[in-house]
Residue, then its C-alpha position, 0 to 999 in steps of 0.5 A: x714365799x713369805x718375804x715378811x719374816x726373816x730368820x737371822x742366824x748369828x747375833x754377833x758384832x755384824x749379825x745383831x746390828x743387821x737383825x735390828x736394822x731389818x726389824x724396822x721392816x720385817x718380823x725378825x727371828x734372831x737366833x744365836x748359840x749363846x744362851x746368855x746373850x739371848x737372855x740379855x737381848x730379850x731384856x733389851x741389854x746389848x752385848x756390846x757397844x756399837x753406835x746407834x745399836x741401843x737406839x735400834x734395840x729400844x725402838x724395834x724390840x717388839x718386832x724382833x724375837x730373840x731365840x736360842x738356836x734350839x728354840x726356833x721353828x722354821x715354819x715361822x719364816x721362809x728366809x734365813x740370813x747367815x751371818x756368823x763368824x768365819x775365823x781364819x785358820x793357820x793357812x790364812x783361809x776362812x773357816x766355814x765351821x759355824x756356817x755349816x753348823x747353821x746350815x746343818x740345823x736348818x736343813x734338818x728342820x727343812x727336811x721336816x717341813x712342808x715348805x715348797x720354797x725357801x731362801x738361804x742368804x749368806x753374809x759371812x765372808x768365805x773363801x771362793x767356791x765355799x758355796x759349792x760345799x754349802x749347797x751340797x750340804x743343804x741338798x744332802x741333808x734336806x733332800x731338797x733341790x737347788x733352784x727347785x726347792x730352795x735358793x741360795x744368795x751370797x751378799x757379803x757384808x761390806x761393813x766396818x766396826x764402829x760404823x756397822x749400822x751406818x755402813x749397812x744402810x749406806x753401802x758403797x755397793x751391794x755385792x749379790x751373788x745368786x743361784x737363780x735371778x728370782x732368788x736374787x730379786x727377792x734378796x735385793x728387795x729385802x735389802x733395798x728396804x733399809x739401804x738409804x743411799x740408793x747404792x748400786x746393786x751388782x748381781x753376779x754369779x756365786x763364785x764371782x761374788x765370793x772372789x769380788x768380796x775377798x779382792x775388794x778388801x785386798x785392794x783397799x789395803x794396797x791403797x792404805x799401804x801405798x799411802x803409808x809407804x808415801x808417808x815413810x818417803x815423806x818423813x825422809x824428805x821432811x815434808x808433809x805426806x797428807x798434801x801428796x795423798x790428797x793431791x793423788x786422791x783428786x785423780x778420778x782413777x784413784x779417789x780420796x778414799x783410804x789414801x792418807x798416810x797413817x798407821x797400819x791397817x788392823x781389825x777383823x777384816x782387812x788383815x785376814x782378807x789380805x791373807x785370804x787373798x794370798x791363800x786363794x791365789x796360791x791355791x790357783x798356782x799364782x803368786x800375789x806378790x803385790x798383796x804380799x808387798x802390801x802386808x809387808x808394808x803393813x807390818x813395817x808400819x808397826x816397827x816404824x811406830x815402835x821405833x819412834x817411841x823406843x827412845x823414850x825408855x826414861x819417860x812415861x808413855x801414853x797411848x791414846x787408842x788401844x782399839x784398832x779404830x775409834x767406836x769399837x773395843x776390838x784390838x785385833x791387829x791394832x797398832x795401839x795394842x801391838x805397840x802397847x804389848x811390846x812396850x810392856x814386854x820391854x819394861x817401858x813405863x806405859x799406860x793407855x786411854x781408850x773411850x770404850x776399853x776399861x783402863x786406869x783413867x776411865x773414871x778420871x778422864x783424858x785430861x788426867x791421862x795426858x798430865x800424867x804422861x810425858x809422851x802422848x802417842x795418838x793411835x786414834x785419828x780423832x779431833x779431841x776437846x783438848x787445850x793445846x797448851x796441855x800438850x805443849x809441854x809434852x812429846x806428842x807423836x801423831x802419825x795422822x798429822x804432820 
């Protein structure tokens, strides 16, 4: 098996950064269904913002070949990494439609090739037992046999938008599910090339790795909602929740990560992984009441934020941060976006400022935004270069500081 060349399917917000990281060490074929995106990437034009991505694209453009899905040749590589979107369906489960589109395409080419061995590495988040249907489909279309003619490994991404490259290169751990140990070893060697922090690799069965990925984010959201509930209690007592959560975080059984009172969690991972865990449990006849409580508290945080702002209908309200976190344009389940839409729908005089999302103040800057507004709501937790005197005459609502 040639380990020096890799085909990566899916050049989205996670797939493209991973392809660029890999291209520092391997010859990479970045493959996508979006023709315009592929054309722009060939010219060195990034389709979206992500820290460090323009730098990585510029530095490694000669070692990565961007191709439309109908252009690639499977004879160019023996390893295919799949990192496509798995959107949630109406039941809260992840849809594997785009994974199967890739699998069908690759398997058809695999059937025609003379390859003796091939490795599929799935990185998209999936529901437990998804690997069974995916492997069945590969075998059916390719006429190949698992662990004889091809291997299957699941390495789910553990990255956050706005910090994707940093997270890929410095993960807390590497979850690695393997159909057979030799294929797990190959995949581990590939990822070890670009992981800089010597993080542990936990190798396990495919079903165990699928459960681990969904469980990990569900557990983190429990910590977030617990910290937010401490914040709600502290507000009733008129005390500082950050002192409490900081103290709790020193206990090694808890740790300081994700235990700080603030806003609801949002984005493309935490909310949907929470619902996926609930759905997985229901499928098994179990009631994930603890995760349901997490979700309920999270939704309540958005109501609390609105209640804090709702009494200022006669004032101009400014929201700093429309995306769900800094360094991304994604507004999915964003507390700032939810607040903005709700205020608009109830005819409040509301504007927003965001570094990456086009707004009325993009060209004139944050200082003019603050000057124009009577109420400032900080939904991004950032240290800003703002003179405190500029905020002294404003009504400031900052859930991150007490």
